C-alpha positions in Angstrom: -108.5 68.6 11.6 -109.7 70.7 14.6 -109.4 67.7 16.9 -105.8 67.1 15.8 -104.9 70.7 16.5 -106.4 70.6 20.0 -104.6 67.3 20.7 -101.3 69.0 19.6 -101.9 72.0 21.9 -102.6 69.6 24.9 -99.5 67.6 24.1 -97.4 70.8 23.9 -98.8 72.0 27.3 -97.8 68.7 28.9 -94.3 68.9 27.4 -93.8 72.4 28.7 -95.1 71.5 32.1 -92.8 68.5 32.4 -89.8 70.6 31.3 -90.6 73.3 33.8 -90.7 70.6 36.6 -87.4 69.1 35.5 -85.8 72.6 35.2 -87.1 73.4 38.7 -85.5 70.3 40.2 -82.2 71.0 38.5 -82.1 74.6 39.6 -82.9 73.5 43.2 -79.7 71.4 43.1 -77.7 74.4 41.7 -79.2 76.7 44.3 -78.2 74.4 47.1 -74.7 74.2 45.6 -74.5 78.0 45.3 -75.6 78.5 48.9 -73.0 75.9 50.1 -70.3 77.7 48.1 -71.3 81.0 49.7 -71.1 79.4 53.2 -67.6 77.9 52.3 -66.4 81.3 51.0 -67.5 83.1 54.2 -65.9 80.4 56.3 -62.6 80.5 54.4 -62.4 84.3 54.5 -63.1 84.4 58.2 -60.6 81.7 58.8 -57.8 83.3 56.8 -58.6 86.8 58.3 -57.8 85.4 61.7 -54.3 84.1 60.8 -52.3 87.1 62.0 -48.6 86.3 61.5 -45.9 87.2 63.9 -43.4 87.5 61.0 -44.1 88.4 57.3 -44.2 85.4 54.9 -45.1 86.3 51.4 -45.8 82.6 50.4 -48.3 82.3 53.2 -49.9 85.7 52.3 -50.2 84.6 48.6 -51.5 81.1 49.4 -54.2 82.7 51.7 -55.1 85.2 49.0 -55.3 82.4 46.4 -57.6 80.4 48.6 -59.8 83.4 49.0 -59.9 84.1 45.3 -60.6 80.4 44.5 -63.5 80.2 47.0 -65.0 83.5 45.6 -64.7 82.2 42.0 -66.5 79.0 43.1 -69.4 81.2 44.2 -69.3 83.2 40.9 -69.3 79.9 38.9 -72.3 78.6 41.0 -74.2 81.9 40.5 -73.5 81.7 36.7 -74.8 78.1 36.5 -77.9 79.0 38.6 -78.7 82.2 36.6 -78.4 80.2 33.3 -80.8 77.6 34.6 -83.1 80.3 35.9 -83.1 81.8 32.4 -84.2 78.5 31.0 -86.9 78.3 33.7 -88.1 81.8 32.9 -88.3 81.0 29.2 -90.3 77.8 29.7 -92.5 79.6 32.3 -93.2 82.3 29.6 -94.1 79.5 27.1 -96.6 78.0 29.6 -98.1 81.5 30.3 -98.6 82.1 26.6 -100.2 78.7 26.2 -102.5 79.3 29.2 -103.4 82.7 27.8 -104.5 81.1 24.6 -106.4 78.4 26.5 -108.1 81.0 28.6 -109.2 83.1 25.6 -110.6 80.0 23.9 -112.5 79.1 27.1 -113.8 82.6 27.6 -115.1 82.7 24.0 -116.7 79.2 24.3 -118.3 80.2 27.7 -119.5 83.6 26.4 -121.2 81.8 23.4 -122.8 79.3 25.7 -124.1 82.0 28.1 -125.5 83.9 25.1 -127.3 80.8 23.7 -128.6 80.0 27.1 -129.9 83.5 27.5 -131.7 83.3 24.2 -133.6 80.2 25.4 -133.9 81.1 29.0 -137.6 81.7 29.4 -139.5 79.2 31.4 -142.0 78.9 28.6 -139.4 77.9 26.1 -138.1 75.2 28.4 -141.6 73.9 29.2 -142.6 74.0 25.5 -139.4 72.1 24.7 -140.4 69.4 27.1 -144.1 69.4 26.1 -143.4 69.2 22.4 -141.9 65.7 23.0 -143.5 63.0 21.0 -143.5 60.5 23.9 -142.5 60.1 27.5 -139.1 58.6 26.7 -138.2 61.6 24.4 -139.4 64.0 27.2 -137.2 62.3 29.7 -134.2 62.5 27.4 -134.8 66.2 26.8 -135.1 66.8 30.6 -131.7 64.9 31.1 -130.2 67.0 28.3 -131.2 70.2 30.0 -129.7 69.1 33.3 -126.4 68.1 31.6 -126.3 71.4 29.7 -126.7 73.3 33.0 -124.0 71.2 34.7 -121.7 71.6 31.7 -122.2 75.4 31.7 -121.4 75.5 35.4 -118.2 73.4 34.9 -117.1 75.8 32.0 -117.6 78.7 34.4 -115.4 77.0 37.0 -112.8 76.1 34.4 -112.5 79.8 33.4 -112.0 80.8 37.0 -109.5 78.0 37.5 -107.5 78.9 34.4 -107.6 82.6 35.4 -106.1 81.8 38.9 -103.4 79.5 37.3 -102.4 82.2 34.9 -102.1 84.7 37.7 -99.9 82.3 39.8 -97.7 81.7 36.7 -97.4 85.4 36.1 -96.5 86.1 39.8 -93.9 83.2 39.7 -92.4 84.6 36.6 -92.1 88.1 38.1 -90.4 86.6 41.2 -88.0 84.5 39.1 -87.0 87.6 37.1 -86.3 89.5 40.4 -84.2 86.5 41.7 -82.2 86.5 38.5 -81.5 90.2 38.8 -80.5 89.7 42.5 -78.1 86.9 41.6 -76.6 88.9 38.8 -76.0 91.8 41.2 -74.2 89.5 43.6 -72.1 88.1 40.8 -71.0 91.6 39.7 -70.2 92.5 43.3 -68.1 89.3 43.7 -66.3 89.9 40.4 -65.3 93.4 41.5 -63.8 92.0 44.7 -62.0 89.3 42.8 -60.5 91.9 40.4 -59.2 93.8 43.4 -57.8 90.7 45.0 -56.1 89.6 41.8 -54.4 93.0 41.6 -53.1 92.5 45.2 -52.0 89.0 44.1 -50.1 90.4 41.2 -48.3 92.8 43.4 -47.3 90.1 45.9 -46.2 87.8 43.1 -43.9 90.4 41.7 -42.2 90.6 45.2 -42.0 86.8 45.3 -40.3 86.6 41.9 -37.6 88.9 43.1 -36.6 86.4 45.7 -37.8 83.2 43.9 -34.6 81.2 44.8 -35.1 82.0 48.5 -38.7 80.7 48.4 -37.7 77.6 46.4 -35.3 76.7 49.1 -38.1 77.1 51.7 -40.4 74.8 49.6 -37.6 72.2 49.1 -37.0 72.2 52.9 -40.7 71.7 53.6 -41.0 69.0 51.0 -37.9 67.2 52.4 -39.5 67.1 55.8 -42.8 65.9 54.4 -41.0 63.1 52.5 -39.1 62.1 55.7 -42.4 61.9 57.7 -44.1 60.0 54.8 -41.2 57.5 54.8 -41.4 57.1 58.6 -45.1 56.4 58.5 -44.7 54.0 55.6 -42.1 52.1 57.6 -44.5 52.0 60.6 -47.2 50.6 58.4 -44.9 48.0 56.9 -43.6 46.9 60.3 -47.2 46.7 61.6 -48.2 44.5 58.7 -45.2 42.2 59.2 -46.0 42.0 63.0 -49.7 41.3 62.4 -49.0 38.5 59.8 -46.3 37.0 62.1 -48.8 36.9 64.9 -51.2 35.1 62.6 -48.4 32.7 61.6 -48.3 33.9 58.1 -45.3 35.4 56.3 -45.6 38.8 54.7 -43.9 39.3 51.3 -41.4 41.8 52.5 -39.3 41.6 49.4 -42.0 43.3 47.4 -42.6 47.0 47.2 -45.9 46.6 48.8 -46.7 44.3 51.8 -50.3 43.3 52.6 -52.2 42.4 55.6 -53.4 38.8 55.9 -56.9 39.4 57.1 -59.2 37.5 59.5 -62.8 37.0 58.6 -63.7 39.9 60.9 -61.1 42.2 59.4 -62.3 41.3 55.9 -65.8 42.3 56.8 -64.6 45.6 58.3 -62.6 46.3 55.1 -65.7 45.5 53.0 -67.7 48.0 55.1 -65.0 50.6 54.7 -65.0 50.1 50.9 -68.8 50.3 50.7 -68.6 53.7 52.3 -66.3 55.1 49.6 -67.3 58.7 48.8 -69.5 58.8 52.0 -66.9 58.9 54.8 -67.1 61.9 57.1 -64.4 64.6 57.2 -61.6 64.0 59.7 -62.4 67.5 61.1 -65.7 69.0 62.0 -65.1 72.1 59.9 -62.4 73.1 57.4 -61.3 73.2 53.8 -58.7 71.4 51.7 -55.7 73.7 51.3 -53.4 71.1 49.6 -54.6 68.3 47.5 -53.3 64.7 46.8 -50.5 63.9 44.4 -47.7 65.5 42.5 -48.5 69.1 41.6 -46.8 72.5 40.9 -46.5 74.7 44.0 -49.7 77.0 44.1 -47.5 80.1 44.2 -44.0 79.3 42.9 -45.0 77.4 39.8 -41.5 76.3 38.9 -41.3 74.3 42.2 -43.1 70.9 42.5 -44.6 69.4 45.6 -45.7 65.8 46.3 -48.5 65.1 48.7 -49.4 61.6 49.9 -52.7 62.9 51.3 -54.5 66.2 51.8 -53.9 69.1 54.1 -57.0 70.5 55.7 -57.0 74.0 57.2 -59.3 74.4 60.1 -60.0 76.5 63.2 -57.6 76.9 66.1 -58.3 74.2 68.8 -60.0 71.9 66.3 -60.0 68.1 66.9 -59.1 65.3 64.6 -61.7 62.6 64.4 -61.8 59.1 63.0 -63.5 58.8 59.6 -64.5 55.2 60.3 -64.5 52.5 63.0 -61.2 50.6 63.5 -58.3 50.0 65.7 -55.4 52.3 66.6 -52.5 50.7 64.8 -49.8 53.1 66.1 -49.0 56.5 67.5 -45.9 58.0 65.9 -44.0 61.0 67.3 -42.9 63.4 64.7 -40.6 66.4 64.7 -41.4 69.2 67.2 -43.1 66.6 69.4 -46.1 66.6 67.0 -47.8 63.2 66.6 -49.5 61.1 64.0 -52.3 58.6 64.8 -52.7 55.5 62.5 -56.0 53.7 62.5 -56.5 50.3 60.8 -59.8 49.4 59.1 -59.1 45.9 57.8 -56.4 46.4 55.1 -57.1 50.1 54.9 -55.2 52.6 57.1 -56.1 56.3 57.8 -53.4 58.6 59.1 -54.0 61.8 61.1 -50.8 64.0 61.2 -49.8 67.2 63.0 -51.5 66.5 66.4 -50.2 68.1 69.5 -52.4 66.1 72.0 -53.6 62.6 71.5 -56.7 61.1 73.3 -56.3 57.4 72.2 -53.7 54.7 72.8 -52.3 51.9 70.6 -54.7 49.0 70.3 -57.8 51.1 71.2 -61.0 50.4 69.3 -62.4 53.6 67.9 -65.8 54.4 66.4 -66.7 56.8 63.5 -66.2 60.5 64.4 -64.4 59.6 67.7 -62.0 62.4 68.8 -58.4 61.3 68.3 -56.6 64.5 69.4 -56.1 68.2 69.1 -54.6 69.6 65.9 -51.4 71.6 66.2 -51.5 75.4 65.6 -48.4 76.9 64.2 -47.2 79.8 66.4 -45.7 81.7 63.5 -48.5 81.5 60.9 -51.2 80.9 63.5 -52.6 78.2 61.2 -54.2 74.9 62.2 -53.6 72.3 59.5 -54.4 68.5 59.7 -52.5 66.2 57.4 -54.8 63.3 56.4 -53.6 60.2 54.5 -55.6 57.1 53.4 -53.9 54.0 52.1 -54.7 50.4 51.3 -51.9 48.4 52.9 -48.9 50.6 51.9 -50.3 52.1 48.8 -51.8 55.6 49.3 -55.1 56.6 47.7 -56.7 60.0 46.9 -58.8 60.9 50.0 -61.1 63.2 47.9 -62.5 60.0 46.4 -63.4 58.6 49.8 -64.5 61.6 51.9 -68.0 63.0 51.4 -67.9 66.1 49.1 -64.2 66.7 49.7 
């Protein structure tokens, strides 16, 4: 019965230890995520603080404020997840400490009893008499071996007590540090929540002003969307014409009557497309630093919810003077001039195409071979809003895809 109980305690200790290790690994992931979110939040705030406008635009003010609030709330969410996981770690840590305390008490009692028994029979005469009272040489030898083993066992028990005491101290110190970390994280969370509350009040005040002139801002949004649709249609036409020209060159006819035309690929182009596909979710960002300010697809306007916007790609807000860079190796398919003398660079990767819009200076030419992260041009900075935004589109033949599924941690 006693053996079964000891076995149960050992098994329980192993389970607790395994859970602590697993919890630690999970929290390390959450901690890394929280640190990254904090870096993103600092970057977004710094970026938006530098966008001093020459004329007042409530939609831009509100969009900036929304981005700030979103980034701060991401940090709050990350802190919440980490503190919850830290709470689980503290709980499991306490269980392990309690188990170690019980083990240490048992060891101390066992060791104290052994020392006492040893003291009682410590005299040299007792040991000699114990050996001399042996009936034969073999029994004497066995008794001598027993005394040696007993001494060794007593030494090991003493070492085990010291080892357990040290482990318990380390666990206690770790627990104390974890509790301090949890309190620190909770303080940061409360501070961030207070800032968000203030920013949300500012947001409400600005929203009330926007609602008074909602029809005016809807017209602005429709005008912007109309221009985006025109540019998207222009780029779609460029891609279709390039596919037809490429297939004609290969003496193959493209199915132009269909809604979607497709490249007829050479073996080399197929291999490139395969490499591109295998890097889905791992492609580098088309800018060195930035954040997604508009996502892919049909969506309500972030401020004027009654208005709808359609985005064939993503819009990435970045620093003034930032460069657009290729997300993968390929060939420059076309360079398209857009309104205001801004340009778009189209790069072909087999039957995939990436588009980099809103460039004011281009550093490549049509037909050039480019490598991953090669600079394509400088991103245009709006002189009114002072914002630098890259439009990035990814498509397979003429069908656009969500870039966030392709770009690493977008």
